C-alpha positions as CSV (number, residue, x, y, z in Angstrom):
1,M,73.0,-18.8,-14.6
2,Q,69.4,-19.5,-13.5
3,I,67.0,-21.9,-15.2
4,R,64.6,-19.0,-15.9
5,D,67.4,-17.4,-18.0
6,L,67.4,-20.4,-20.4
7,P,68.0,-20.7,-23.4
8,F,71.5,-19.2,-23.6
9,T,71.9,-16.1,-25.8
10,D,75.1,-17.7,-27.0
11,P,75.9,-21.3,-25.9
12,G,79.6,-20.6,-26.8
13,M,82.2,-22.3,-29.0
14,P,82.8,-25.8,-27.6
15,D,86.1,-27.6,-27.5
16,A,85.2,-30.6,-29.5
17,R,88.6,-32.2,-29.9
18,S,87.6,-35.1,-27.7
19,G,85.1,-36.2,-25.1
20,P,87.2,-35.2,-22.1
21,H,88.0,-31.8,-23.7
22,F,84.3,-31.2,-24.2
23,L,83.5,-32.1,-20.6
24,R,86.2,-29.8,-19.3
25,W,84.9,-27.0,-21.5
26,L,81.4,-27.5,-20.1
27,G,82.8,-27.3,-16.6
28,R,84.7,-24.1,-17.3
29,N,81.6,-22.5,-18.8
30,Q,79.6,-23.3,-15.6
31,L,82.3,-22.4,-13.1
32,G,80.0,-20.1,-11.2
33,G,77.3,-22.7,-10.7
34,Q,80.0,-25.3,-9.8
35,L,81.4,-23.0,-7.2
36,K,78.0,-22.4,-5.7
37,S,77.3,-26.1,-5.6
38,L,80.8,-26.7,-4.0
39,A,80.1,-24.2,-1.3
40,W,76.8,-25.6,-0.3
41,G,78.2,-29.1,-0.5
42,L,81.0,-28.2,1.9
43,L,78.4,-26.8,4.3
44,H,76.3,-30.0,4.1
45,F,79.2,-32.5,4.3
46,G,81.1,-30.3,6.8
47,S,78.1,-30.2,9.1
48,I,77.8,-34.0,8.9
49,A,81.5,-34.3,9.6
50,V,81.2,-32.2,12.8
51,L,78.4,-34.4,14.2
52,P,80.7,-37.3,15.3
53,Y,82.8,-34.9,17.4
54,L,79.7,-33.5,19.1
55,V,78.4,-37.0,19.7
56,G,81.7,-37.8,21.4
57,L,81.5,-34.7,23.5
58,S,77.9,-35.6,24.6
59,V,78.9,-39.1,25.5
60,Q,81.9,-37.9,27.5
61,A,79.8,-35.2,29.2
62,V,77.4,-37.9,30.4
63,I,80.3,-40.0,31.7
64,D,81.7,-37.0,33.5
65,R,78.2,-36.0,34.7
66,S,78.6,-32.5,33.2
67,G,75.2,-31.0,32.4
68,E,76.6,-27.8,31.0
69,R,78.8,-29.5,28.4
70,L,75.9,-31.8,27.5
71,A,73.6,-28.8,26.9
72,V,76.2,-27.0,24.8
73,S,76.9,-30.1,22.7
74,G,73.2,-30.7,22.3
75,A,72.6,-27.1,21.1
76,A,75.5,-27.5,18.7
77,M,74.0,-30.7,17.4
78,A,70.7,-29.0,16.8
79,L,72.5,-26.2,14.9
80,C,74.3,-28.8,12.8
81,G,70.9,-30.4,12.0
82,I,69.7,-27.0,10.6
83,T,72.9,-26.5,8.6
84,I,72.7,-30.0,7.3
85,A,69.2,-29.5,6.1
86,L,70.0,-26.1,4.6
87,G,73.1,-27.4,2.9
88,D,71.4,-30.4,1.5
89,T,68.5,-28.4,0.1
90,M,70.7,-25.8,-1.6
91,L,73.2,-28.4,-2.8
92,H,70.4,-30.3,-4.5
93,R,69.0,-27.1,-6.0
94,T,72.4,-25.9,-7.4
95,A,73.4,-29.3,-8.6
96,V,70.1,-29.8,-10.5
97,T,70.5,-26.3,-11.9
98,N,74.0,-27.3,-13.1
99,W,72.5,-30.5,-14.7
100,I,69.7,-28.6,-16.5
101,T,71.9,-25.8,-17.7
102,A,74.6,-28.2,-19.0
103,A,72.0,-30.3,-20.8
104,A,70.4,-27.1,-22.3
105,R,73.8,-25.8,-23.5
106,V,74.6,-29.1,-25.2
107,Q,71.1,-29.2,-26.8
108,Q,71.5,-25.7,-28.1
109,L,74.9,-26.6,-29.5
110,L,73.5,-29.7,-31.2
111,A,70.6,-27.7,-32.6
112,R,72.9,-25.0,-34.0
113,K,75.1,-27.6,-35.6
114,T,72.1,-29.3,-37.1
115,A,71.0,-26.0,-38.6
116,Q,74.4,-25.4,-40.0
117,L,74.9,-28.8,-41.6
118,G,71.3,-29.4,-42.7
119,S,70.7,-32.8,-44.4
120,A,74.5,-33.2,-44.7
121,L,74.6,-34.2,-41.0
122,T,72.9,-37.5,-41.5
123,R,75.2,-38.3,-44.4
124,R,78.2,-37.9,-42.2
125,V,76.8,-39.3,-39.0
126,A,74.3,-42.1,-38.6
127,A,70.7,-40.9,-37.9
128,G,70.5,-43.2,-34.9
129,E,73.6,-41.7,-33.4
130,V,72.2,-38.2,-33.9
131,V,69.1,-39.3,-32.0
132,A,71.1,-40.9,-29.2
133,V,73.3,-37.8,-28.8
134,S,70.3,-35.4,-28.6
135,T,68.4,-37.5,-26.1
136,G,70.1,-40.0,-23.7
137,D,73.7,-38.7,-24.2
138,V,72.6,-35.2,-23.2
139,E,71.3,-36.5,-19.9
140,K,74.4,-38.4,-19.1
141,I,76.6,-35.4,-19.9
142,G,74.5,-33.3,-17.6
143,W,74.7,-36.0,-14.9
144,F,78.5,-35.8,-14.9
145,V,78.5,-32.0,-14.7
146,E,76.1,-32.2,-11.8
147,A,78.0,-34.8,-9.9
148,A,81.4,-33.1,-10.3
149,S,80.8,-30.4,-7.8
150,R,79.2,-32.8,-5.2
151,F,82.2,-35.1,-5.6
152,A,84.6,-32.2,-5.1
153,A,82.8,-31.2,-1.9
154,A,82.8,-34.9,-0.7
155,A,86.5,-35.3,-1.5
156,L,87.5,-32.2,0.4
157,T,85.3,-33.3,3.4
158,V,87.0,-36.7,3.5
159,V,90.5,-35.1,3.4
160,L,89.5,-32.6,6.2
161,V,88.0,-35.4,8.4
162,C,91.1,-37.6,8.0
163,V,93.4,-34.7,8.9
164,G,91.1,-33.8,11.8
165,L,91.2,-37.3,13.2
166,V,94.9,-37.5,13.0
167,V,95.2,-34.3,15.0
168,Y,92.3,-35.3,17.4
169,Q,93.4,-38.8,18.2
170,P,96.6,-39.9,16.4
171,A,96.5,-43.5,17.4
172,L,93.2,-44.1,15.6
173,G,93.4,-41.2,13.2
174,V,96.4,-42.8,11.4
175,V,94.5,-46.0,10.8
176,V,91.6,-44.0,9.3
177,A,94.0,-41.8,7.2
178,V,95.7,-44.9,5.8
179,G,92.5,-46.8,5.2
180,V,90.3,-44.2,3.5
181,P,92.6,-43.7,0.5
182,V,92.6,-47.4,0.1
183,L,88.8,-47.4,0.0
184,A,88.7,-44.5,-2.5
185,L,91.3,-46.1,-4.8
186,A,90.2,-49.8,-4.5
187,V,87.7,-49.5,-7.4
188,L,90.2,-48.0,-9.8
189,P,91.3,-51.4,-11.2
190,L,87.7,-52.2,-12.0
191,L,86.8,-49.0,-13.8
192,P,88.5,-49.7,-17.2
193,R,86.5,-52.9,-17.6
194,A,83.3,-51.1,-16.4
195,T,84.0,-48.3,-18.9
196,R,84.5,-50.7,-21.8
197,R,81.3,-52.5,-21.0
198,A,79.5,-49.1,-20.8
199,D,80.9,-48.1,-24.1
200,H,79.8,-51.4,-25.6
201,Q,76.3,-50.9,-24.3
202,R,76.1,-47.5,-25.8
203,E,77.3,-48.7,-29.2
204,K,74.6,-51.4,-29.1
205,A,72.0,-49.0,-28.0
206,G,73.0,-46.5,-30.8
207,R,72.7,-49.3,-33.4
208,A,69.3,-50.4,-32.1
209,T,68.1,-46.7,-32.2
210,E,69.3,-46.4,-35.7
211,L,67.6,-49.6,-36.8
212,A,64.4,-48.5,-35.1
213,S,64.5,-45.1,-36.9
214,D,65.0,-46.7,-40.2
215,T,62.3,-49.3,-39.6
216,V,59.7,-46.6,-38.5
217,A,60.6,-44.3,-41.4
218,G,60.2,-47.1,-43.9
219,L,57.3,-49.0,-42.2
220,R,54.8,-48.2,-44.9
221,V,57.1,-49.5,-47.6
222,L,58.0,-52.5,-45.6
223,R,54.4,-53.4,-45.2
224,G,53.9,-53.1,-48.9
225,I,56.7,-55.5,-49.8
226,G,56.0,-57.9,-46.9
227,G,59.3,-57.2,-45.2
228,E,57.9,-55.9,-41.9
229,E,58.6,-59.0,-39.9
230,L,62.1,-59.3,-41.3
231,F,63.0,-55.9,-40.0
232,L,61.2,-56.4,-36.7
233,D,63.2,-59.6,-36.2
234,R,66.4,-57.6,-36.8
235,Y,65.3,-55.0,-34.2
236,R,64.4,-57.8,-31.7
237,S,67.9,-59.2,-32.1
238,A,69.5,-55.8,-31.7
239,S,67.3,-55.1,-28.7
240,Q,68.5,-58.4,-27.1
241,E,72.1,-57.4,-27.7
242,V,71.4,-54.2,-25.9
243,R,69.9,-56.1,-23.0
244,T,72.8,-58.5,-22.8
245,A,75.3,-55.6,-22.9
246,A,73.3,-53.7,-20.2
247,V,73.3,-56.7,-17.9
248,R,77.0,-57.3,-18.3
249,S,77.6,-53.6,-17.5
250,A,75.3,-53.7,-14.5
251,R,77.1,-56.7,-13.1
252,M,80.4,-54.8,-13.2
253,W,78.8,-51.8,-11.4
254,A,77.3,-54.2,-8.9
255,V,80.8,-55.5,-8.1
256,I,82.0,-51.9,-7.6
257,S,79.1,-51.1,-5.3
258,A,79.8,-54.3,-3.3
259,V,83.4,-53.2,-2.9
260,Q,82.3,-49.8,-1.8
261,V,80.2,-51.5,1.0
262,L,82.6,-54.2,2.0
263,L,85.8,-52.2,2.4
264,P,84.3,-49.5,4.6
265,G,82.8,-52.2,6.8
266,L,86.2,-53.8,7.2
267,L,87.8,-50.5,8.0
268,L,85.1,-49.9,10.6
269,I,85.7,-53.3,12.2
270,A,89.5,-52.6,12.3
271,V,89.0,-49.2,13.9
272,V,86.6,-50.5,16.6
273,W,88.8,-53.5,17.4
274,H,91.9,-51.3,17.7
275,G,90.0,-48.6,19.6
276,V,88.6,-51.0,22.1
277,N,92.1,-52.2,22.9
278,L,93.3,-48.6,23.3
279,A,90.4,-47.8,25.6
280,R,91.1,-50.8,27.8
281,E,94.7,-49.6,28.0
282,G,93.4,-46.2,29.0
283,R,95.2,-44.5,26.1
284,I,91.9,-43.0,24.8
285,T,88.6,-42.1,26.4
286,V,85.2,-43.6,25.6
287,G,84.1,-40.3,24.1
288,E,87.1,-40.3,21.8
289,L,86.4,-43.8,20.7
290,V,82.8,-42.9,20.0
291,T,83.9,-39.8,18.0
292,V,86.3,-41.8,15.8
293,Y,83.7,-44.6,15.3
294,S,81.1,-42.1,14.3
295,A,83.5,-40.3,12.0
296,V,84.3,-43.5,10.2
297,T,80.7,-44.4,9.9
298,M,80.0,-40.9,8.5
299,L,82.7,-41.2,5.9
300,T,80.8,-44.0,4.1
301,Y,78.3,-41.3,3.0
302,P,80.8,-39.0,1.1
303,L,82.7,-42.0,-0.1
304,R,79.6,-43.1,-2.0
305,H,80.2,-40.0,-4.2
306,F,83.5,-41.5,-5.4
307,E,81.5,-44.4,-6.8
308,E,79.0,-42.0,-8.3
309,I,81.6,-39.8,-10.1
310,A,83.3,-42.9,-11.5
311,M,80.0,-44.2,-12.8
312,A,79.0,-40.7,-14.1
313,Y,82.3,-40.3,-15.9
314,S,82.2,-43.8,-17.4
315,F,78.8,-43.2,-18.8
316,S,79.3,-39.6,-19.9
317,R,82.7,-40.1,-21.5
318,P,81.3,-42.1,-24.5
319,S,78.3,-39.7,-24.6
320,A,80.6,-36.7,-24.6
321,K,82.8,-38.4,-27.3
322,R,79.7,-38.8,-29.6
323,A,78.5,-35.3,-28.9
324,A,82.0,-33.9,-29.7
325,R,82.1,-35.9,-32.9
326,V,78.9,-34.3,-34.1
327,L,79.9,-30.8,-32.9
328,S,83.3,-31.1,-34.6
329,L,81.7,-31.5,-38.0
330,Q,82.4,-28.5,-40.2
331,R,80.7,-27.0,-43.2
332,T,83.4,-27.7,-45.8
333,T,85.3,-25.0,-47.5
334,H,87.9,-24.7,-50.2
335,V,90.5,-22.1,-50.8
336,G,90.7,-19.7,-47.9
337,G,87.7,-21.4,-46.2
338,D,89.2,-22.1,-42.8
339,L,86.5,-21.8,-40.3
340,G,88.9,-21.7,-37.4
341,G,88.6,-23.1,-33.9
342,H,87.1,-26.4,-33.0
343,V,83.6,-25.8,-34.2
344,G,81.2,-23.3,-35.6
345,G,83.8,-20.9,-36.9
346,D,81.4,-19.9,-39.6
347,E,79.5,-17.8,-37.0
348,R,82.5,-15.8,-36.0
349,R,83.5,-14.6,-39.4
350,A,83.1,-11.0,-40.4
351,P,80.0,-10.1,-42.4
352,V,80.4,-10.2,-46.1
353,E,78.3,-8.8,-49.0
354,T,75.7,-11.3,-50.2
355,P,76.8,-12.6,-53.6
356,A,74.6,-12.2,-56.6
357,G,74.7,-13.3,-60.3
358,D,74.5,-16.5,-62.2
359,L,74.3,-19.8,-60.3
360,Y,76.7,-22.4,-61.6
361,D,77.4,-25.9,-60.5
362,P,80.9,-27.1,-61.6
363,V,80.0,-30.7,-60.8
364,T,77.2,-31.1,-63.3
365,G,77.9,-28.0,-65.5
366,L,74.5,-26.5,-64.7
367,L,74.2,-22.8,-65.3
368,A,71.1,-20.9,-64.0
369,P,71.3,-17.3,-65.5
370,S,70.4,-14.5,-63.1
371,G,66.9,-13.3,-63.3
372,R,65.5,-16.2,-65.3
373,L,63.3,-19.3,-64.6
374,T,65.4,-22.4,-65.2
375,A,63.9,-25.9,-65.1
376,V,66.2,-28.9,-64.5
377,V,65.3,-32.4,-65.5
378,C,67.1,-35.3,-63.9
379,G,66.3,-38.9,-64.6
380,D,67.2,-39.9,-61.1
381,P,65.2,-38.3,-58.3
382,D,68.0,-38.9,-55.7
383,E,70.4,-37.0,-58.0
384,A,67.9,-34.1,-58.2
385,G,67.8,-34.0,-54.3
386,R,71.6,-34.0,-54.1
387,L,71.7,-31.2,-56.7
388,A,69.2,-29.1,-54.8
389,E,71.3,-29.4,-51.6
390,R,74.4,-28.5,-53.5
391,L,72.8,-25.5,-55.0
392,G,71.9,-24.3,-51.5
393,G,75.5,-24.3,-50.4
394,H,75.4,-27.5,-48.4
395,A,78.4,-29.8,-48.4
396,A,78.4,-32.4,-51.1
397,F,80.2,-35.7,-51.2
398,D,80.6,-38.5,-53.7
399,D,82.2,-41.7,-52.5
400,A,83.5,-39.8,-49.4
401,E,85.2,-37.3,-51.7
402,E,84.4,-33.6,-51.3
403,L,82.9,-32.0,-54.4
404,P,83.6,-28.5,-55.7
405,S,81.3,-25.7,-54.4
406,V,78.5,-24.1,-56.3
407,L,79.3,-20.6,-57.5
408,L,76.9,-17.7,-57.2
409,G,78.2,-14.7,-59.2
410,G,81.6,-16.4,-59.3
411,V,81.8,-16.7,-55.4
412,P,81.9,-20.2,-53.9
413,L,78.9,-20.6,-51.6
414,D,80.8,-22.7,-49.1
415,E,83.3,-19.9,-48.6
416,V,80.8,-17.4,-47.3
417,P,79.2,-17.5,-43.9
418,L,76.2,-19.9,-43.7
419,A,73.8,-17.1,-42.8
420,T,74.9,-15.1,-45.9
421,A,74.6,-18.2,-48.2
422,R,71.1,-18.9,-46.9
423,T,70.1,-15.3,-47.5
424,A,71.2,-15.5,-51.1
425,V,69.8,-19.0,-51.9
426,L,66.7,-20.7,-50.5
427,V,66.1,-24.4,-51.2
428,Q,62.7,-26.0,-50.8
429,D,63.1,-29.8,-50.8
430,K,60.5,-32.3,-52.1
431,D,59.3,-33.0,-48.6
432,P,59.0,-29.6,-46.8
433,V,58.0,-29.4,-43.1
434,L,55.2,-27.2,-41.8
435,L,55.5,-26.2,-38.2
436,S,52.5,-26.0,-35.9
437,G,50.9,-22.7,-35.3
438,T,48.7,-20.2,-37.1
439,L,48.9,-19.7,-40.9
440,R,49.9,-16.1,-40.3
441,G,52.8,-17.4,-38.1
442,L,53.8,-19.9,-40.8
443,L,54.2,-17.2,-43.4
444,D,55.9,-14.8,-40.9
445,V,59.4,-15.5,-42.1
446,P,62.4,-13.3,-42.9
447,A,61.6,-11.8,-46.2
448,S,62.4,-8.9,-48.6
449,G,58.9,-7.5,-48.2
450,A,58.4,-7.4,-51.9
451,V,55.9,-10.3,-51.9
452,S,52.9,-10.2,-49.7
453,A,51.4,-13.3,-48.1
454,D,48.2,-12.9,-50.2
455,D,50.2,-12.8,-53.4
456,A,52.2,-15.8,-52.4
457,L,49.1,-17.8,-51.4
458,E,47.4,-16.9,-54.7
459,A,50.5,-17.9,-56.8
460,A,50.6,-21.2,-54.9
461,Q,46.9,-21.8,-55.5
462,C,46.0,-22.0,-51.8
463,A,42.4,-20.9,-52.0
464,D,41.1,-24.3,-51.1
465,V,43.5,-24.5,-48.2
466,L,42.2,-21.2,-46.8
467,D,38.6,-22.5,-47.2
468,A,39.5,-25.7,-45.3
469,L,41.2,-23.8,-42.5
470,A,38.2,-21.4,-42.3
471,Q,35.8,-24.3,-42.0
472,A,37.9,-25.9,-39.2
473,S,38.0,-22.6,-37.3
474,V,34.6,-21.1,-37.6
475,D,35.3,-18.2,-35.3
476,E,38.7,-17.2,-36.7
477,A,39.9,-15.7,-39.9
478,P,41.7,-18.2,-42.2
479,M,45.1,-16.5,-41.5
480,D,44.6,-17.0,-37.7
481,A,43.5,-20.7,-38.1
482,H,45.7,-23.3,-36.4
483,V,47.9,-25.5,-38.5
484,T,48.5,-28.8,-36.8
485,E,51.9,-30.4,-36.3
486,R,53.6,-31.0,-39.7
487,G,50.2,-30.0,-41.2
488,R,48.7,-33.4,-40.6
489,S,45.2,-32.2,-40.9
490,L,45.9,-31.1,-44.5
491,S,46.3,-33.2,-47.6
492,G,49.7,-33.8,-49.1
493,G,49.0,-31.3,-51.9
494,Q,47.8,-28.7,-49.5
495,R,50.9,-29.0,-47.4
496,Q,53.1,-28.8,-50.5
497,R,51.3,-25.6,-51.6
498,L,51.5,-23.9,-48.2
499,A,55.3,-24.7,-48.2
500,L,55.6,-23.2,-51.6
501,A,53.7,-20.1,-50.5
502,R,56.1,-19.7,-47.6
503,S,59.1,-19.9,-49.9
504,L,57.6,-17.4,-52.3
505,V,57.0,-14.9,-49.4
506,T,60.6,-15.1,-48.5
507,D,61.5,-13.8,-52.0
508,P,65.2,-14.8,-52.0
509,D,67.6,-13.8,-54.7
510,V,67.8,-17.4,-55.8
511,L,65.0,-19.9,-55.1
512,V,65.5,-23.6,-55.7
513,L,62.4,-25.7,-55.8
514,D,62.6,-29.5,-55.8
515,E,59.4,-31.1,-57.3
516,P,57.2,-28.3,-55.9
517,T,54.0,-29.7,-57.6
518,S,54.4,-33.5,-57.3
519,A,51.3,-33.8,-55.1
520,V,48.8,-31.7,-57.0
521,D,46.6,-32.4,-60.0
522,S,47.5,-31.2,-63.5
523,H,45.0,-28.3,-63.6
524,T,46.3,-26.9,-60.3
525,E,49.9,-27.5,-61.4
526,A,49.4,-25.5,-64.6
527,R,48.1,-22.5,-62.5
528,I,50.9,-22.8,-60.0
529,A,53.4,-22.8,-62.9
530,E,52.0,-19.5,-64.1
531,G,52.0,-18.1,-60.6
532,I,55.6,-19.0,-60.0
533,K,56.6,-17.5,-63.4
534,G,54.7,-14.3,-62.7
535,L,55.7,-13.8,-59.1
536,R,59.4,-14.6,-59.7
537,K,59.8,-12.5,-62.8
538,G,63.3,-10.9,-62.8
539,R,64.4,-13.2,-60.0
540,T,66.6,-16.3,-60.3
541,T,64.5,-19.5,-59.9
542,V,65.6,-23.1,-60.4
543,V,62.9,-25.8,-60.5
544,L,63.9,-29.4,-60.5
545,T,61.0,-31.2,-62.1
546,S,59.9,-33.6,-64.8
547,S,56.5,-32.1,-65.2
548,P,55.7,-31.0,-68.8
549,L,53.5,-28.2,-67.4
550,L,56.3,-26.6,-65.5
551,L,58.9,-27.3,-68.2
552,D,56.8,-25.6,-70.9
553,R,56.7,-22.4,-68.9
554,A,60.4,-22.3,-68.0
555,E,62.6,-19.8,-69.9
556,R,65.4,-22.3,-70.0
557,V,65.4,-26.1,-69.6
558,V,68.5,-28.1,-68.6
559,F,68.6,-31.8,-69.0
560,L,71.0,-33.8,-66.8
561,H,72.0,-37.4,-67.7
562,E,74.2,-39.4,-65.4
563,G,75.2,-36.3,-63.4
564,E,76.1,-34.1,-66.3
565,V,74.4,-31.5,-68.5
566,V,73.7,-33.0,-71.9
567,A,71.2,-30.7,-73.3
568,V,70.0,-27.1,-72.9
569,G,67.1,-25.3,-74.6
570,E,63.3,-24.9,-74.4
571,H,61.0,-27.8,-73.5
572,R,59.4,-28.2,-76.9
573,E,62.8,-28.2,-78.6
574,L,64.3,-30.8,-76.3
575,V,61.2,-33.1,-76.7
576,H,61.9,-33.0,-80.4
577,S,65.7,-33.2,-80.4
578,E,66.7,-35.3,-77.3
579,P,65.2,-38.8,-77.0
580,R,66.5,-39.3,-73.5
581,Y,64.8,-36.1,-72.4
582,R,61.6,-37.2,-74.0
583,A,61.8,-40.5,-72.2
584,V,62.1,-38.9,-68.8
585,V,59.4,-36.3,-69.4
586,T,56.8,-38.5,-71.1
587,R,57.8,-41.6,-69.1
588,E,58.2,-43.7,-72.2
589,T,59.6,-47.2,-72.0
590,D,62.3,-48.4,-74.2
591,E,59.8,-50.0,-76.6
592,E,57.8,-46.8,-76.7
593,Q,60.8,-44.7,-77.7
594,A,60.3,-45.5,-81.4
595,P,61.2,-42.6,-83.8
596,Q,58.4,-40.1,-84.2
597,T,57.7,-37.7,-87.0
598,P,57.8,-34.0,-86.2
599,T,54.0,-33.9,-86.8
600,D,53.4,-36.6,-84.1
601,I,55.6,-34.8,-81.6
602,R,53.8,-31.5,-82.2
603,S,50.5,-33.2,-81.9
604,D,51.5,-34.8,-78.5
605,I,52.6,-31.5,-77.1
606,H,49.5,-29.8,-78.3
607,I,47.3,-32.5,-76.6
608,D,49.2,-32.2,-73.3
609,I,48.8,-28.4,-73.3
610,E,45.2,-28.5,-74.2
611,E,44.3,-31.1,-71.5
612,T,45.7,-28.8,-68.8
613,A,44.6,-25.4,-70.2
């Protein structure tokens, strides 16, 4: 796998049972890249390992006054220098490729899971944790994948050097062979504490990130109520906790680094002291002493990779655990809804026929007949948002209890593949997002082809939006004009109407709109209501709204109170017969809900309609 081939056509089905399982799965899926990195690492470290032997030969050649052996050993050292440079360059290249491809794979998996779960993700996992997983955790996971192959090459080199020294000079080689494992294993007792401190740091960092996300999201409200400083103080406190945890973790790693420097130095002193005594006794030559000394000095380089892999695993393990937690989340199913595997089984299921028919929510008792425009009135906006998500087939929970699935034509939506459910039902929430690009690209979405972009724009009353885009891009047609990120150059009402046009172009079998006209004036709202009714004629449409203008044009109005359907009928009938409905629609206070005569009610309705005609 090369970087130019990213993104992956299919990132695979991860083993998300635990963090270590996920890391092993990543390693198996990048086995080719790991083997390449291992091969170049062996060339690099092996060439370095040969240098001490060549240095020893050169020293002995000088002592023996052998110019031929000195020339041969010098040429061999030059060749080793070339292979060291080549191996180091290619090792870095392959290791970084492994890091980038691993990070890209994890990011694709997270993006796919986010698309599967939608807004249900942040109800089941804290928003700060999702942000941490998709940013810093991805880097740490990639770091471990990159370091694994370099560590394997370093470990093999250390083993080969120790075996070679035992064969080359047993008297000193045994000392090195015994001392090196002690060096490699000396830090193991310190790793659990270092890992715990790293985990604690990550938890504090995730909490701070979550608090920062909440503060930024609600900054405008906080300023309005004067609570800005209170939340900033909370973030400062959380930030200081992160700093303290990071310092404690860094101290532990400083101790580990000191051990990695101290022990090799002690081993080197022991080897030199013993070697000098052997040379005095004539049991070894000076060249052999220089060779063993150089080999021990060289071993400190690959031994540093033991510390790196320990650090990489300690930091990546909690990151992998958090990523596995997110990736293990499933779109809930009921009878026969086993998704299979560890994650993402929904994508592996056999294609099924798209369900069609009446849309029914067993939780509230809402029924939206097929082919009709149904308006739903909820006294609680949050309840309306949850209902919209449920109607789209997303998982629904109440006090951590799973709620029954919405039925489309008698088929539970959470029992069909997600792609099929989204083909059947499209939900536009109350705060839709516009992606940057041209207006033509914005409306270039998967659609039935029955509704043109011009018809959708006209129904959504986007004429002024086209004029604004044309003025901003004098040399371009309005459809080719650039829409900025999230449509920031447009007003709230213009963004809302463009999002509505995009939904209308899609022309799904069932369209659910949550407050689609909350940011427009009453005259525009009345025309949009007529446009939706005309363009969606014969198609199932559910509009969650409390606007009298939309309600008056609906073929069927359903009133929900405390999460249950309490009244069904037409708008004018419900205004007359249901006081709670009238209170929500007309926004009456308790004092204003005095009994009205039928004549008064008809007059109020007539005035509302006349004002917006």
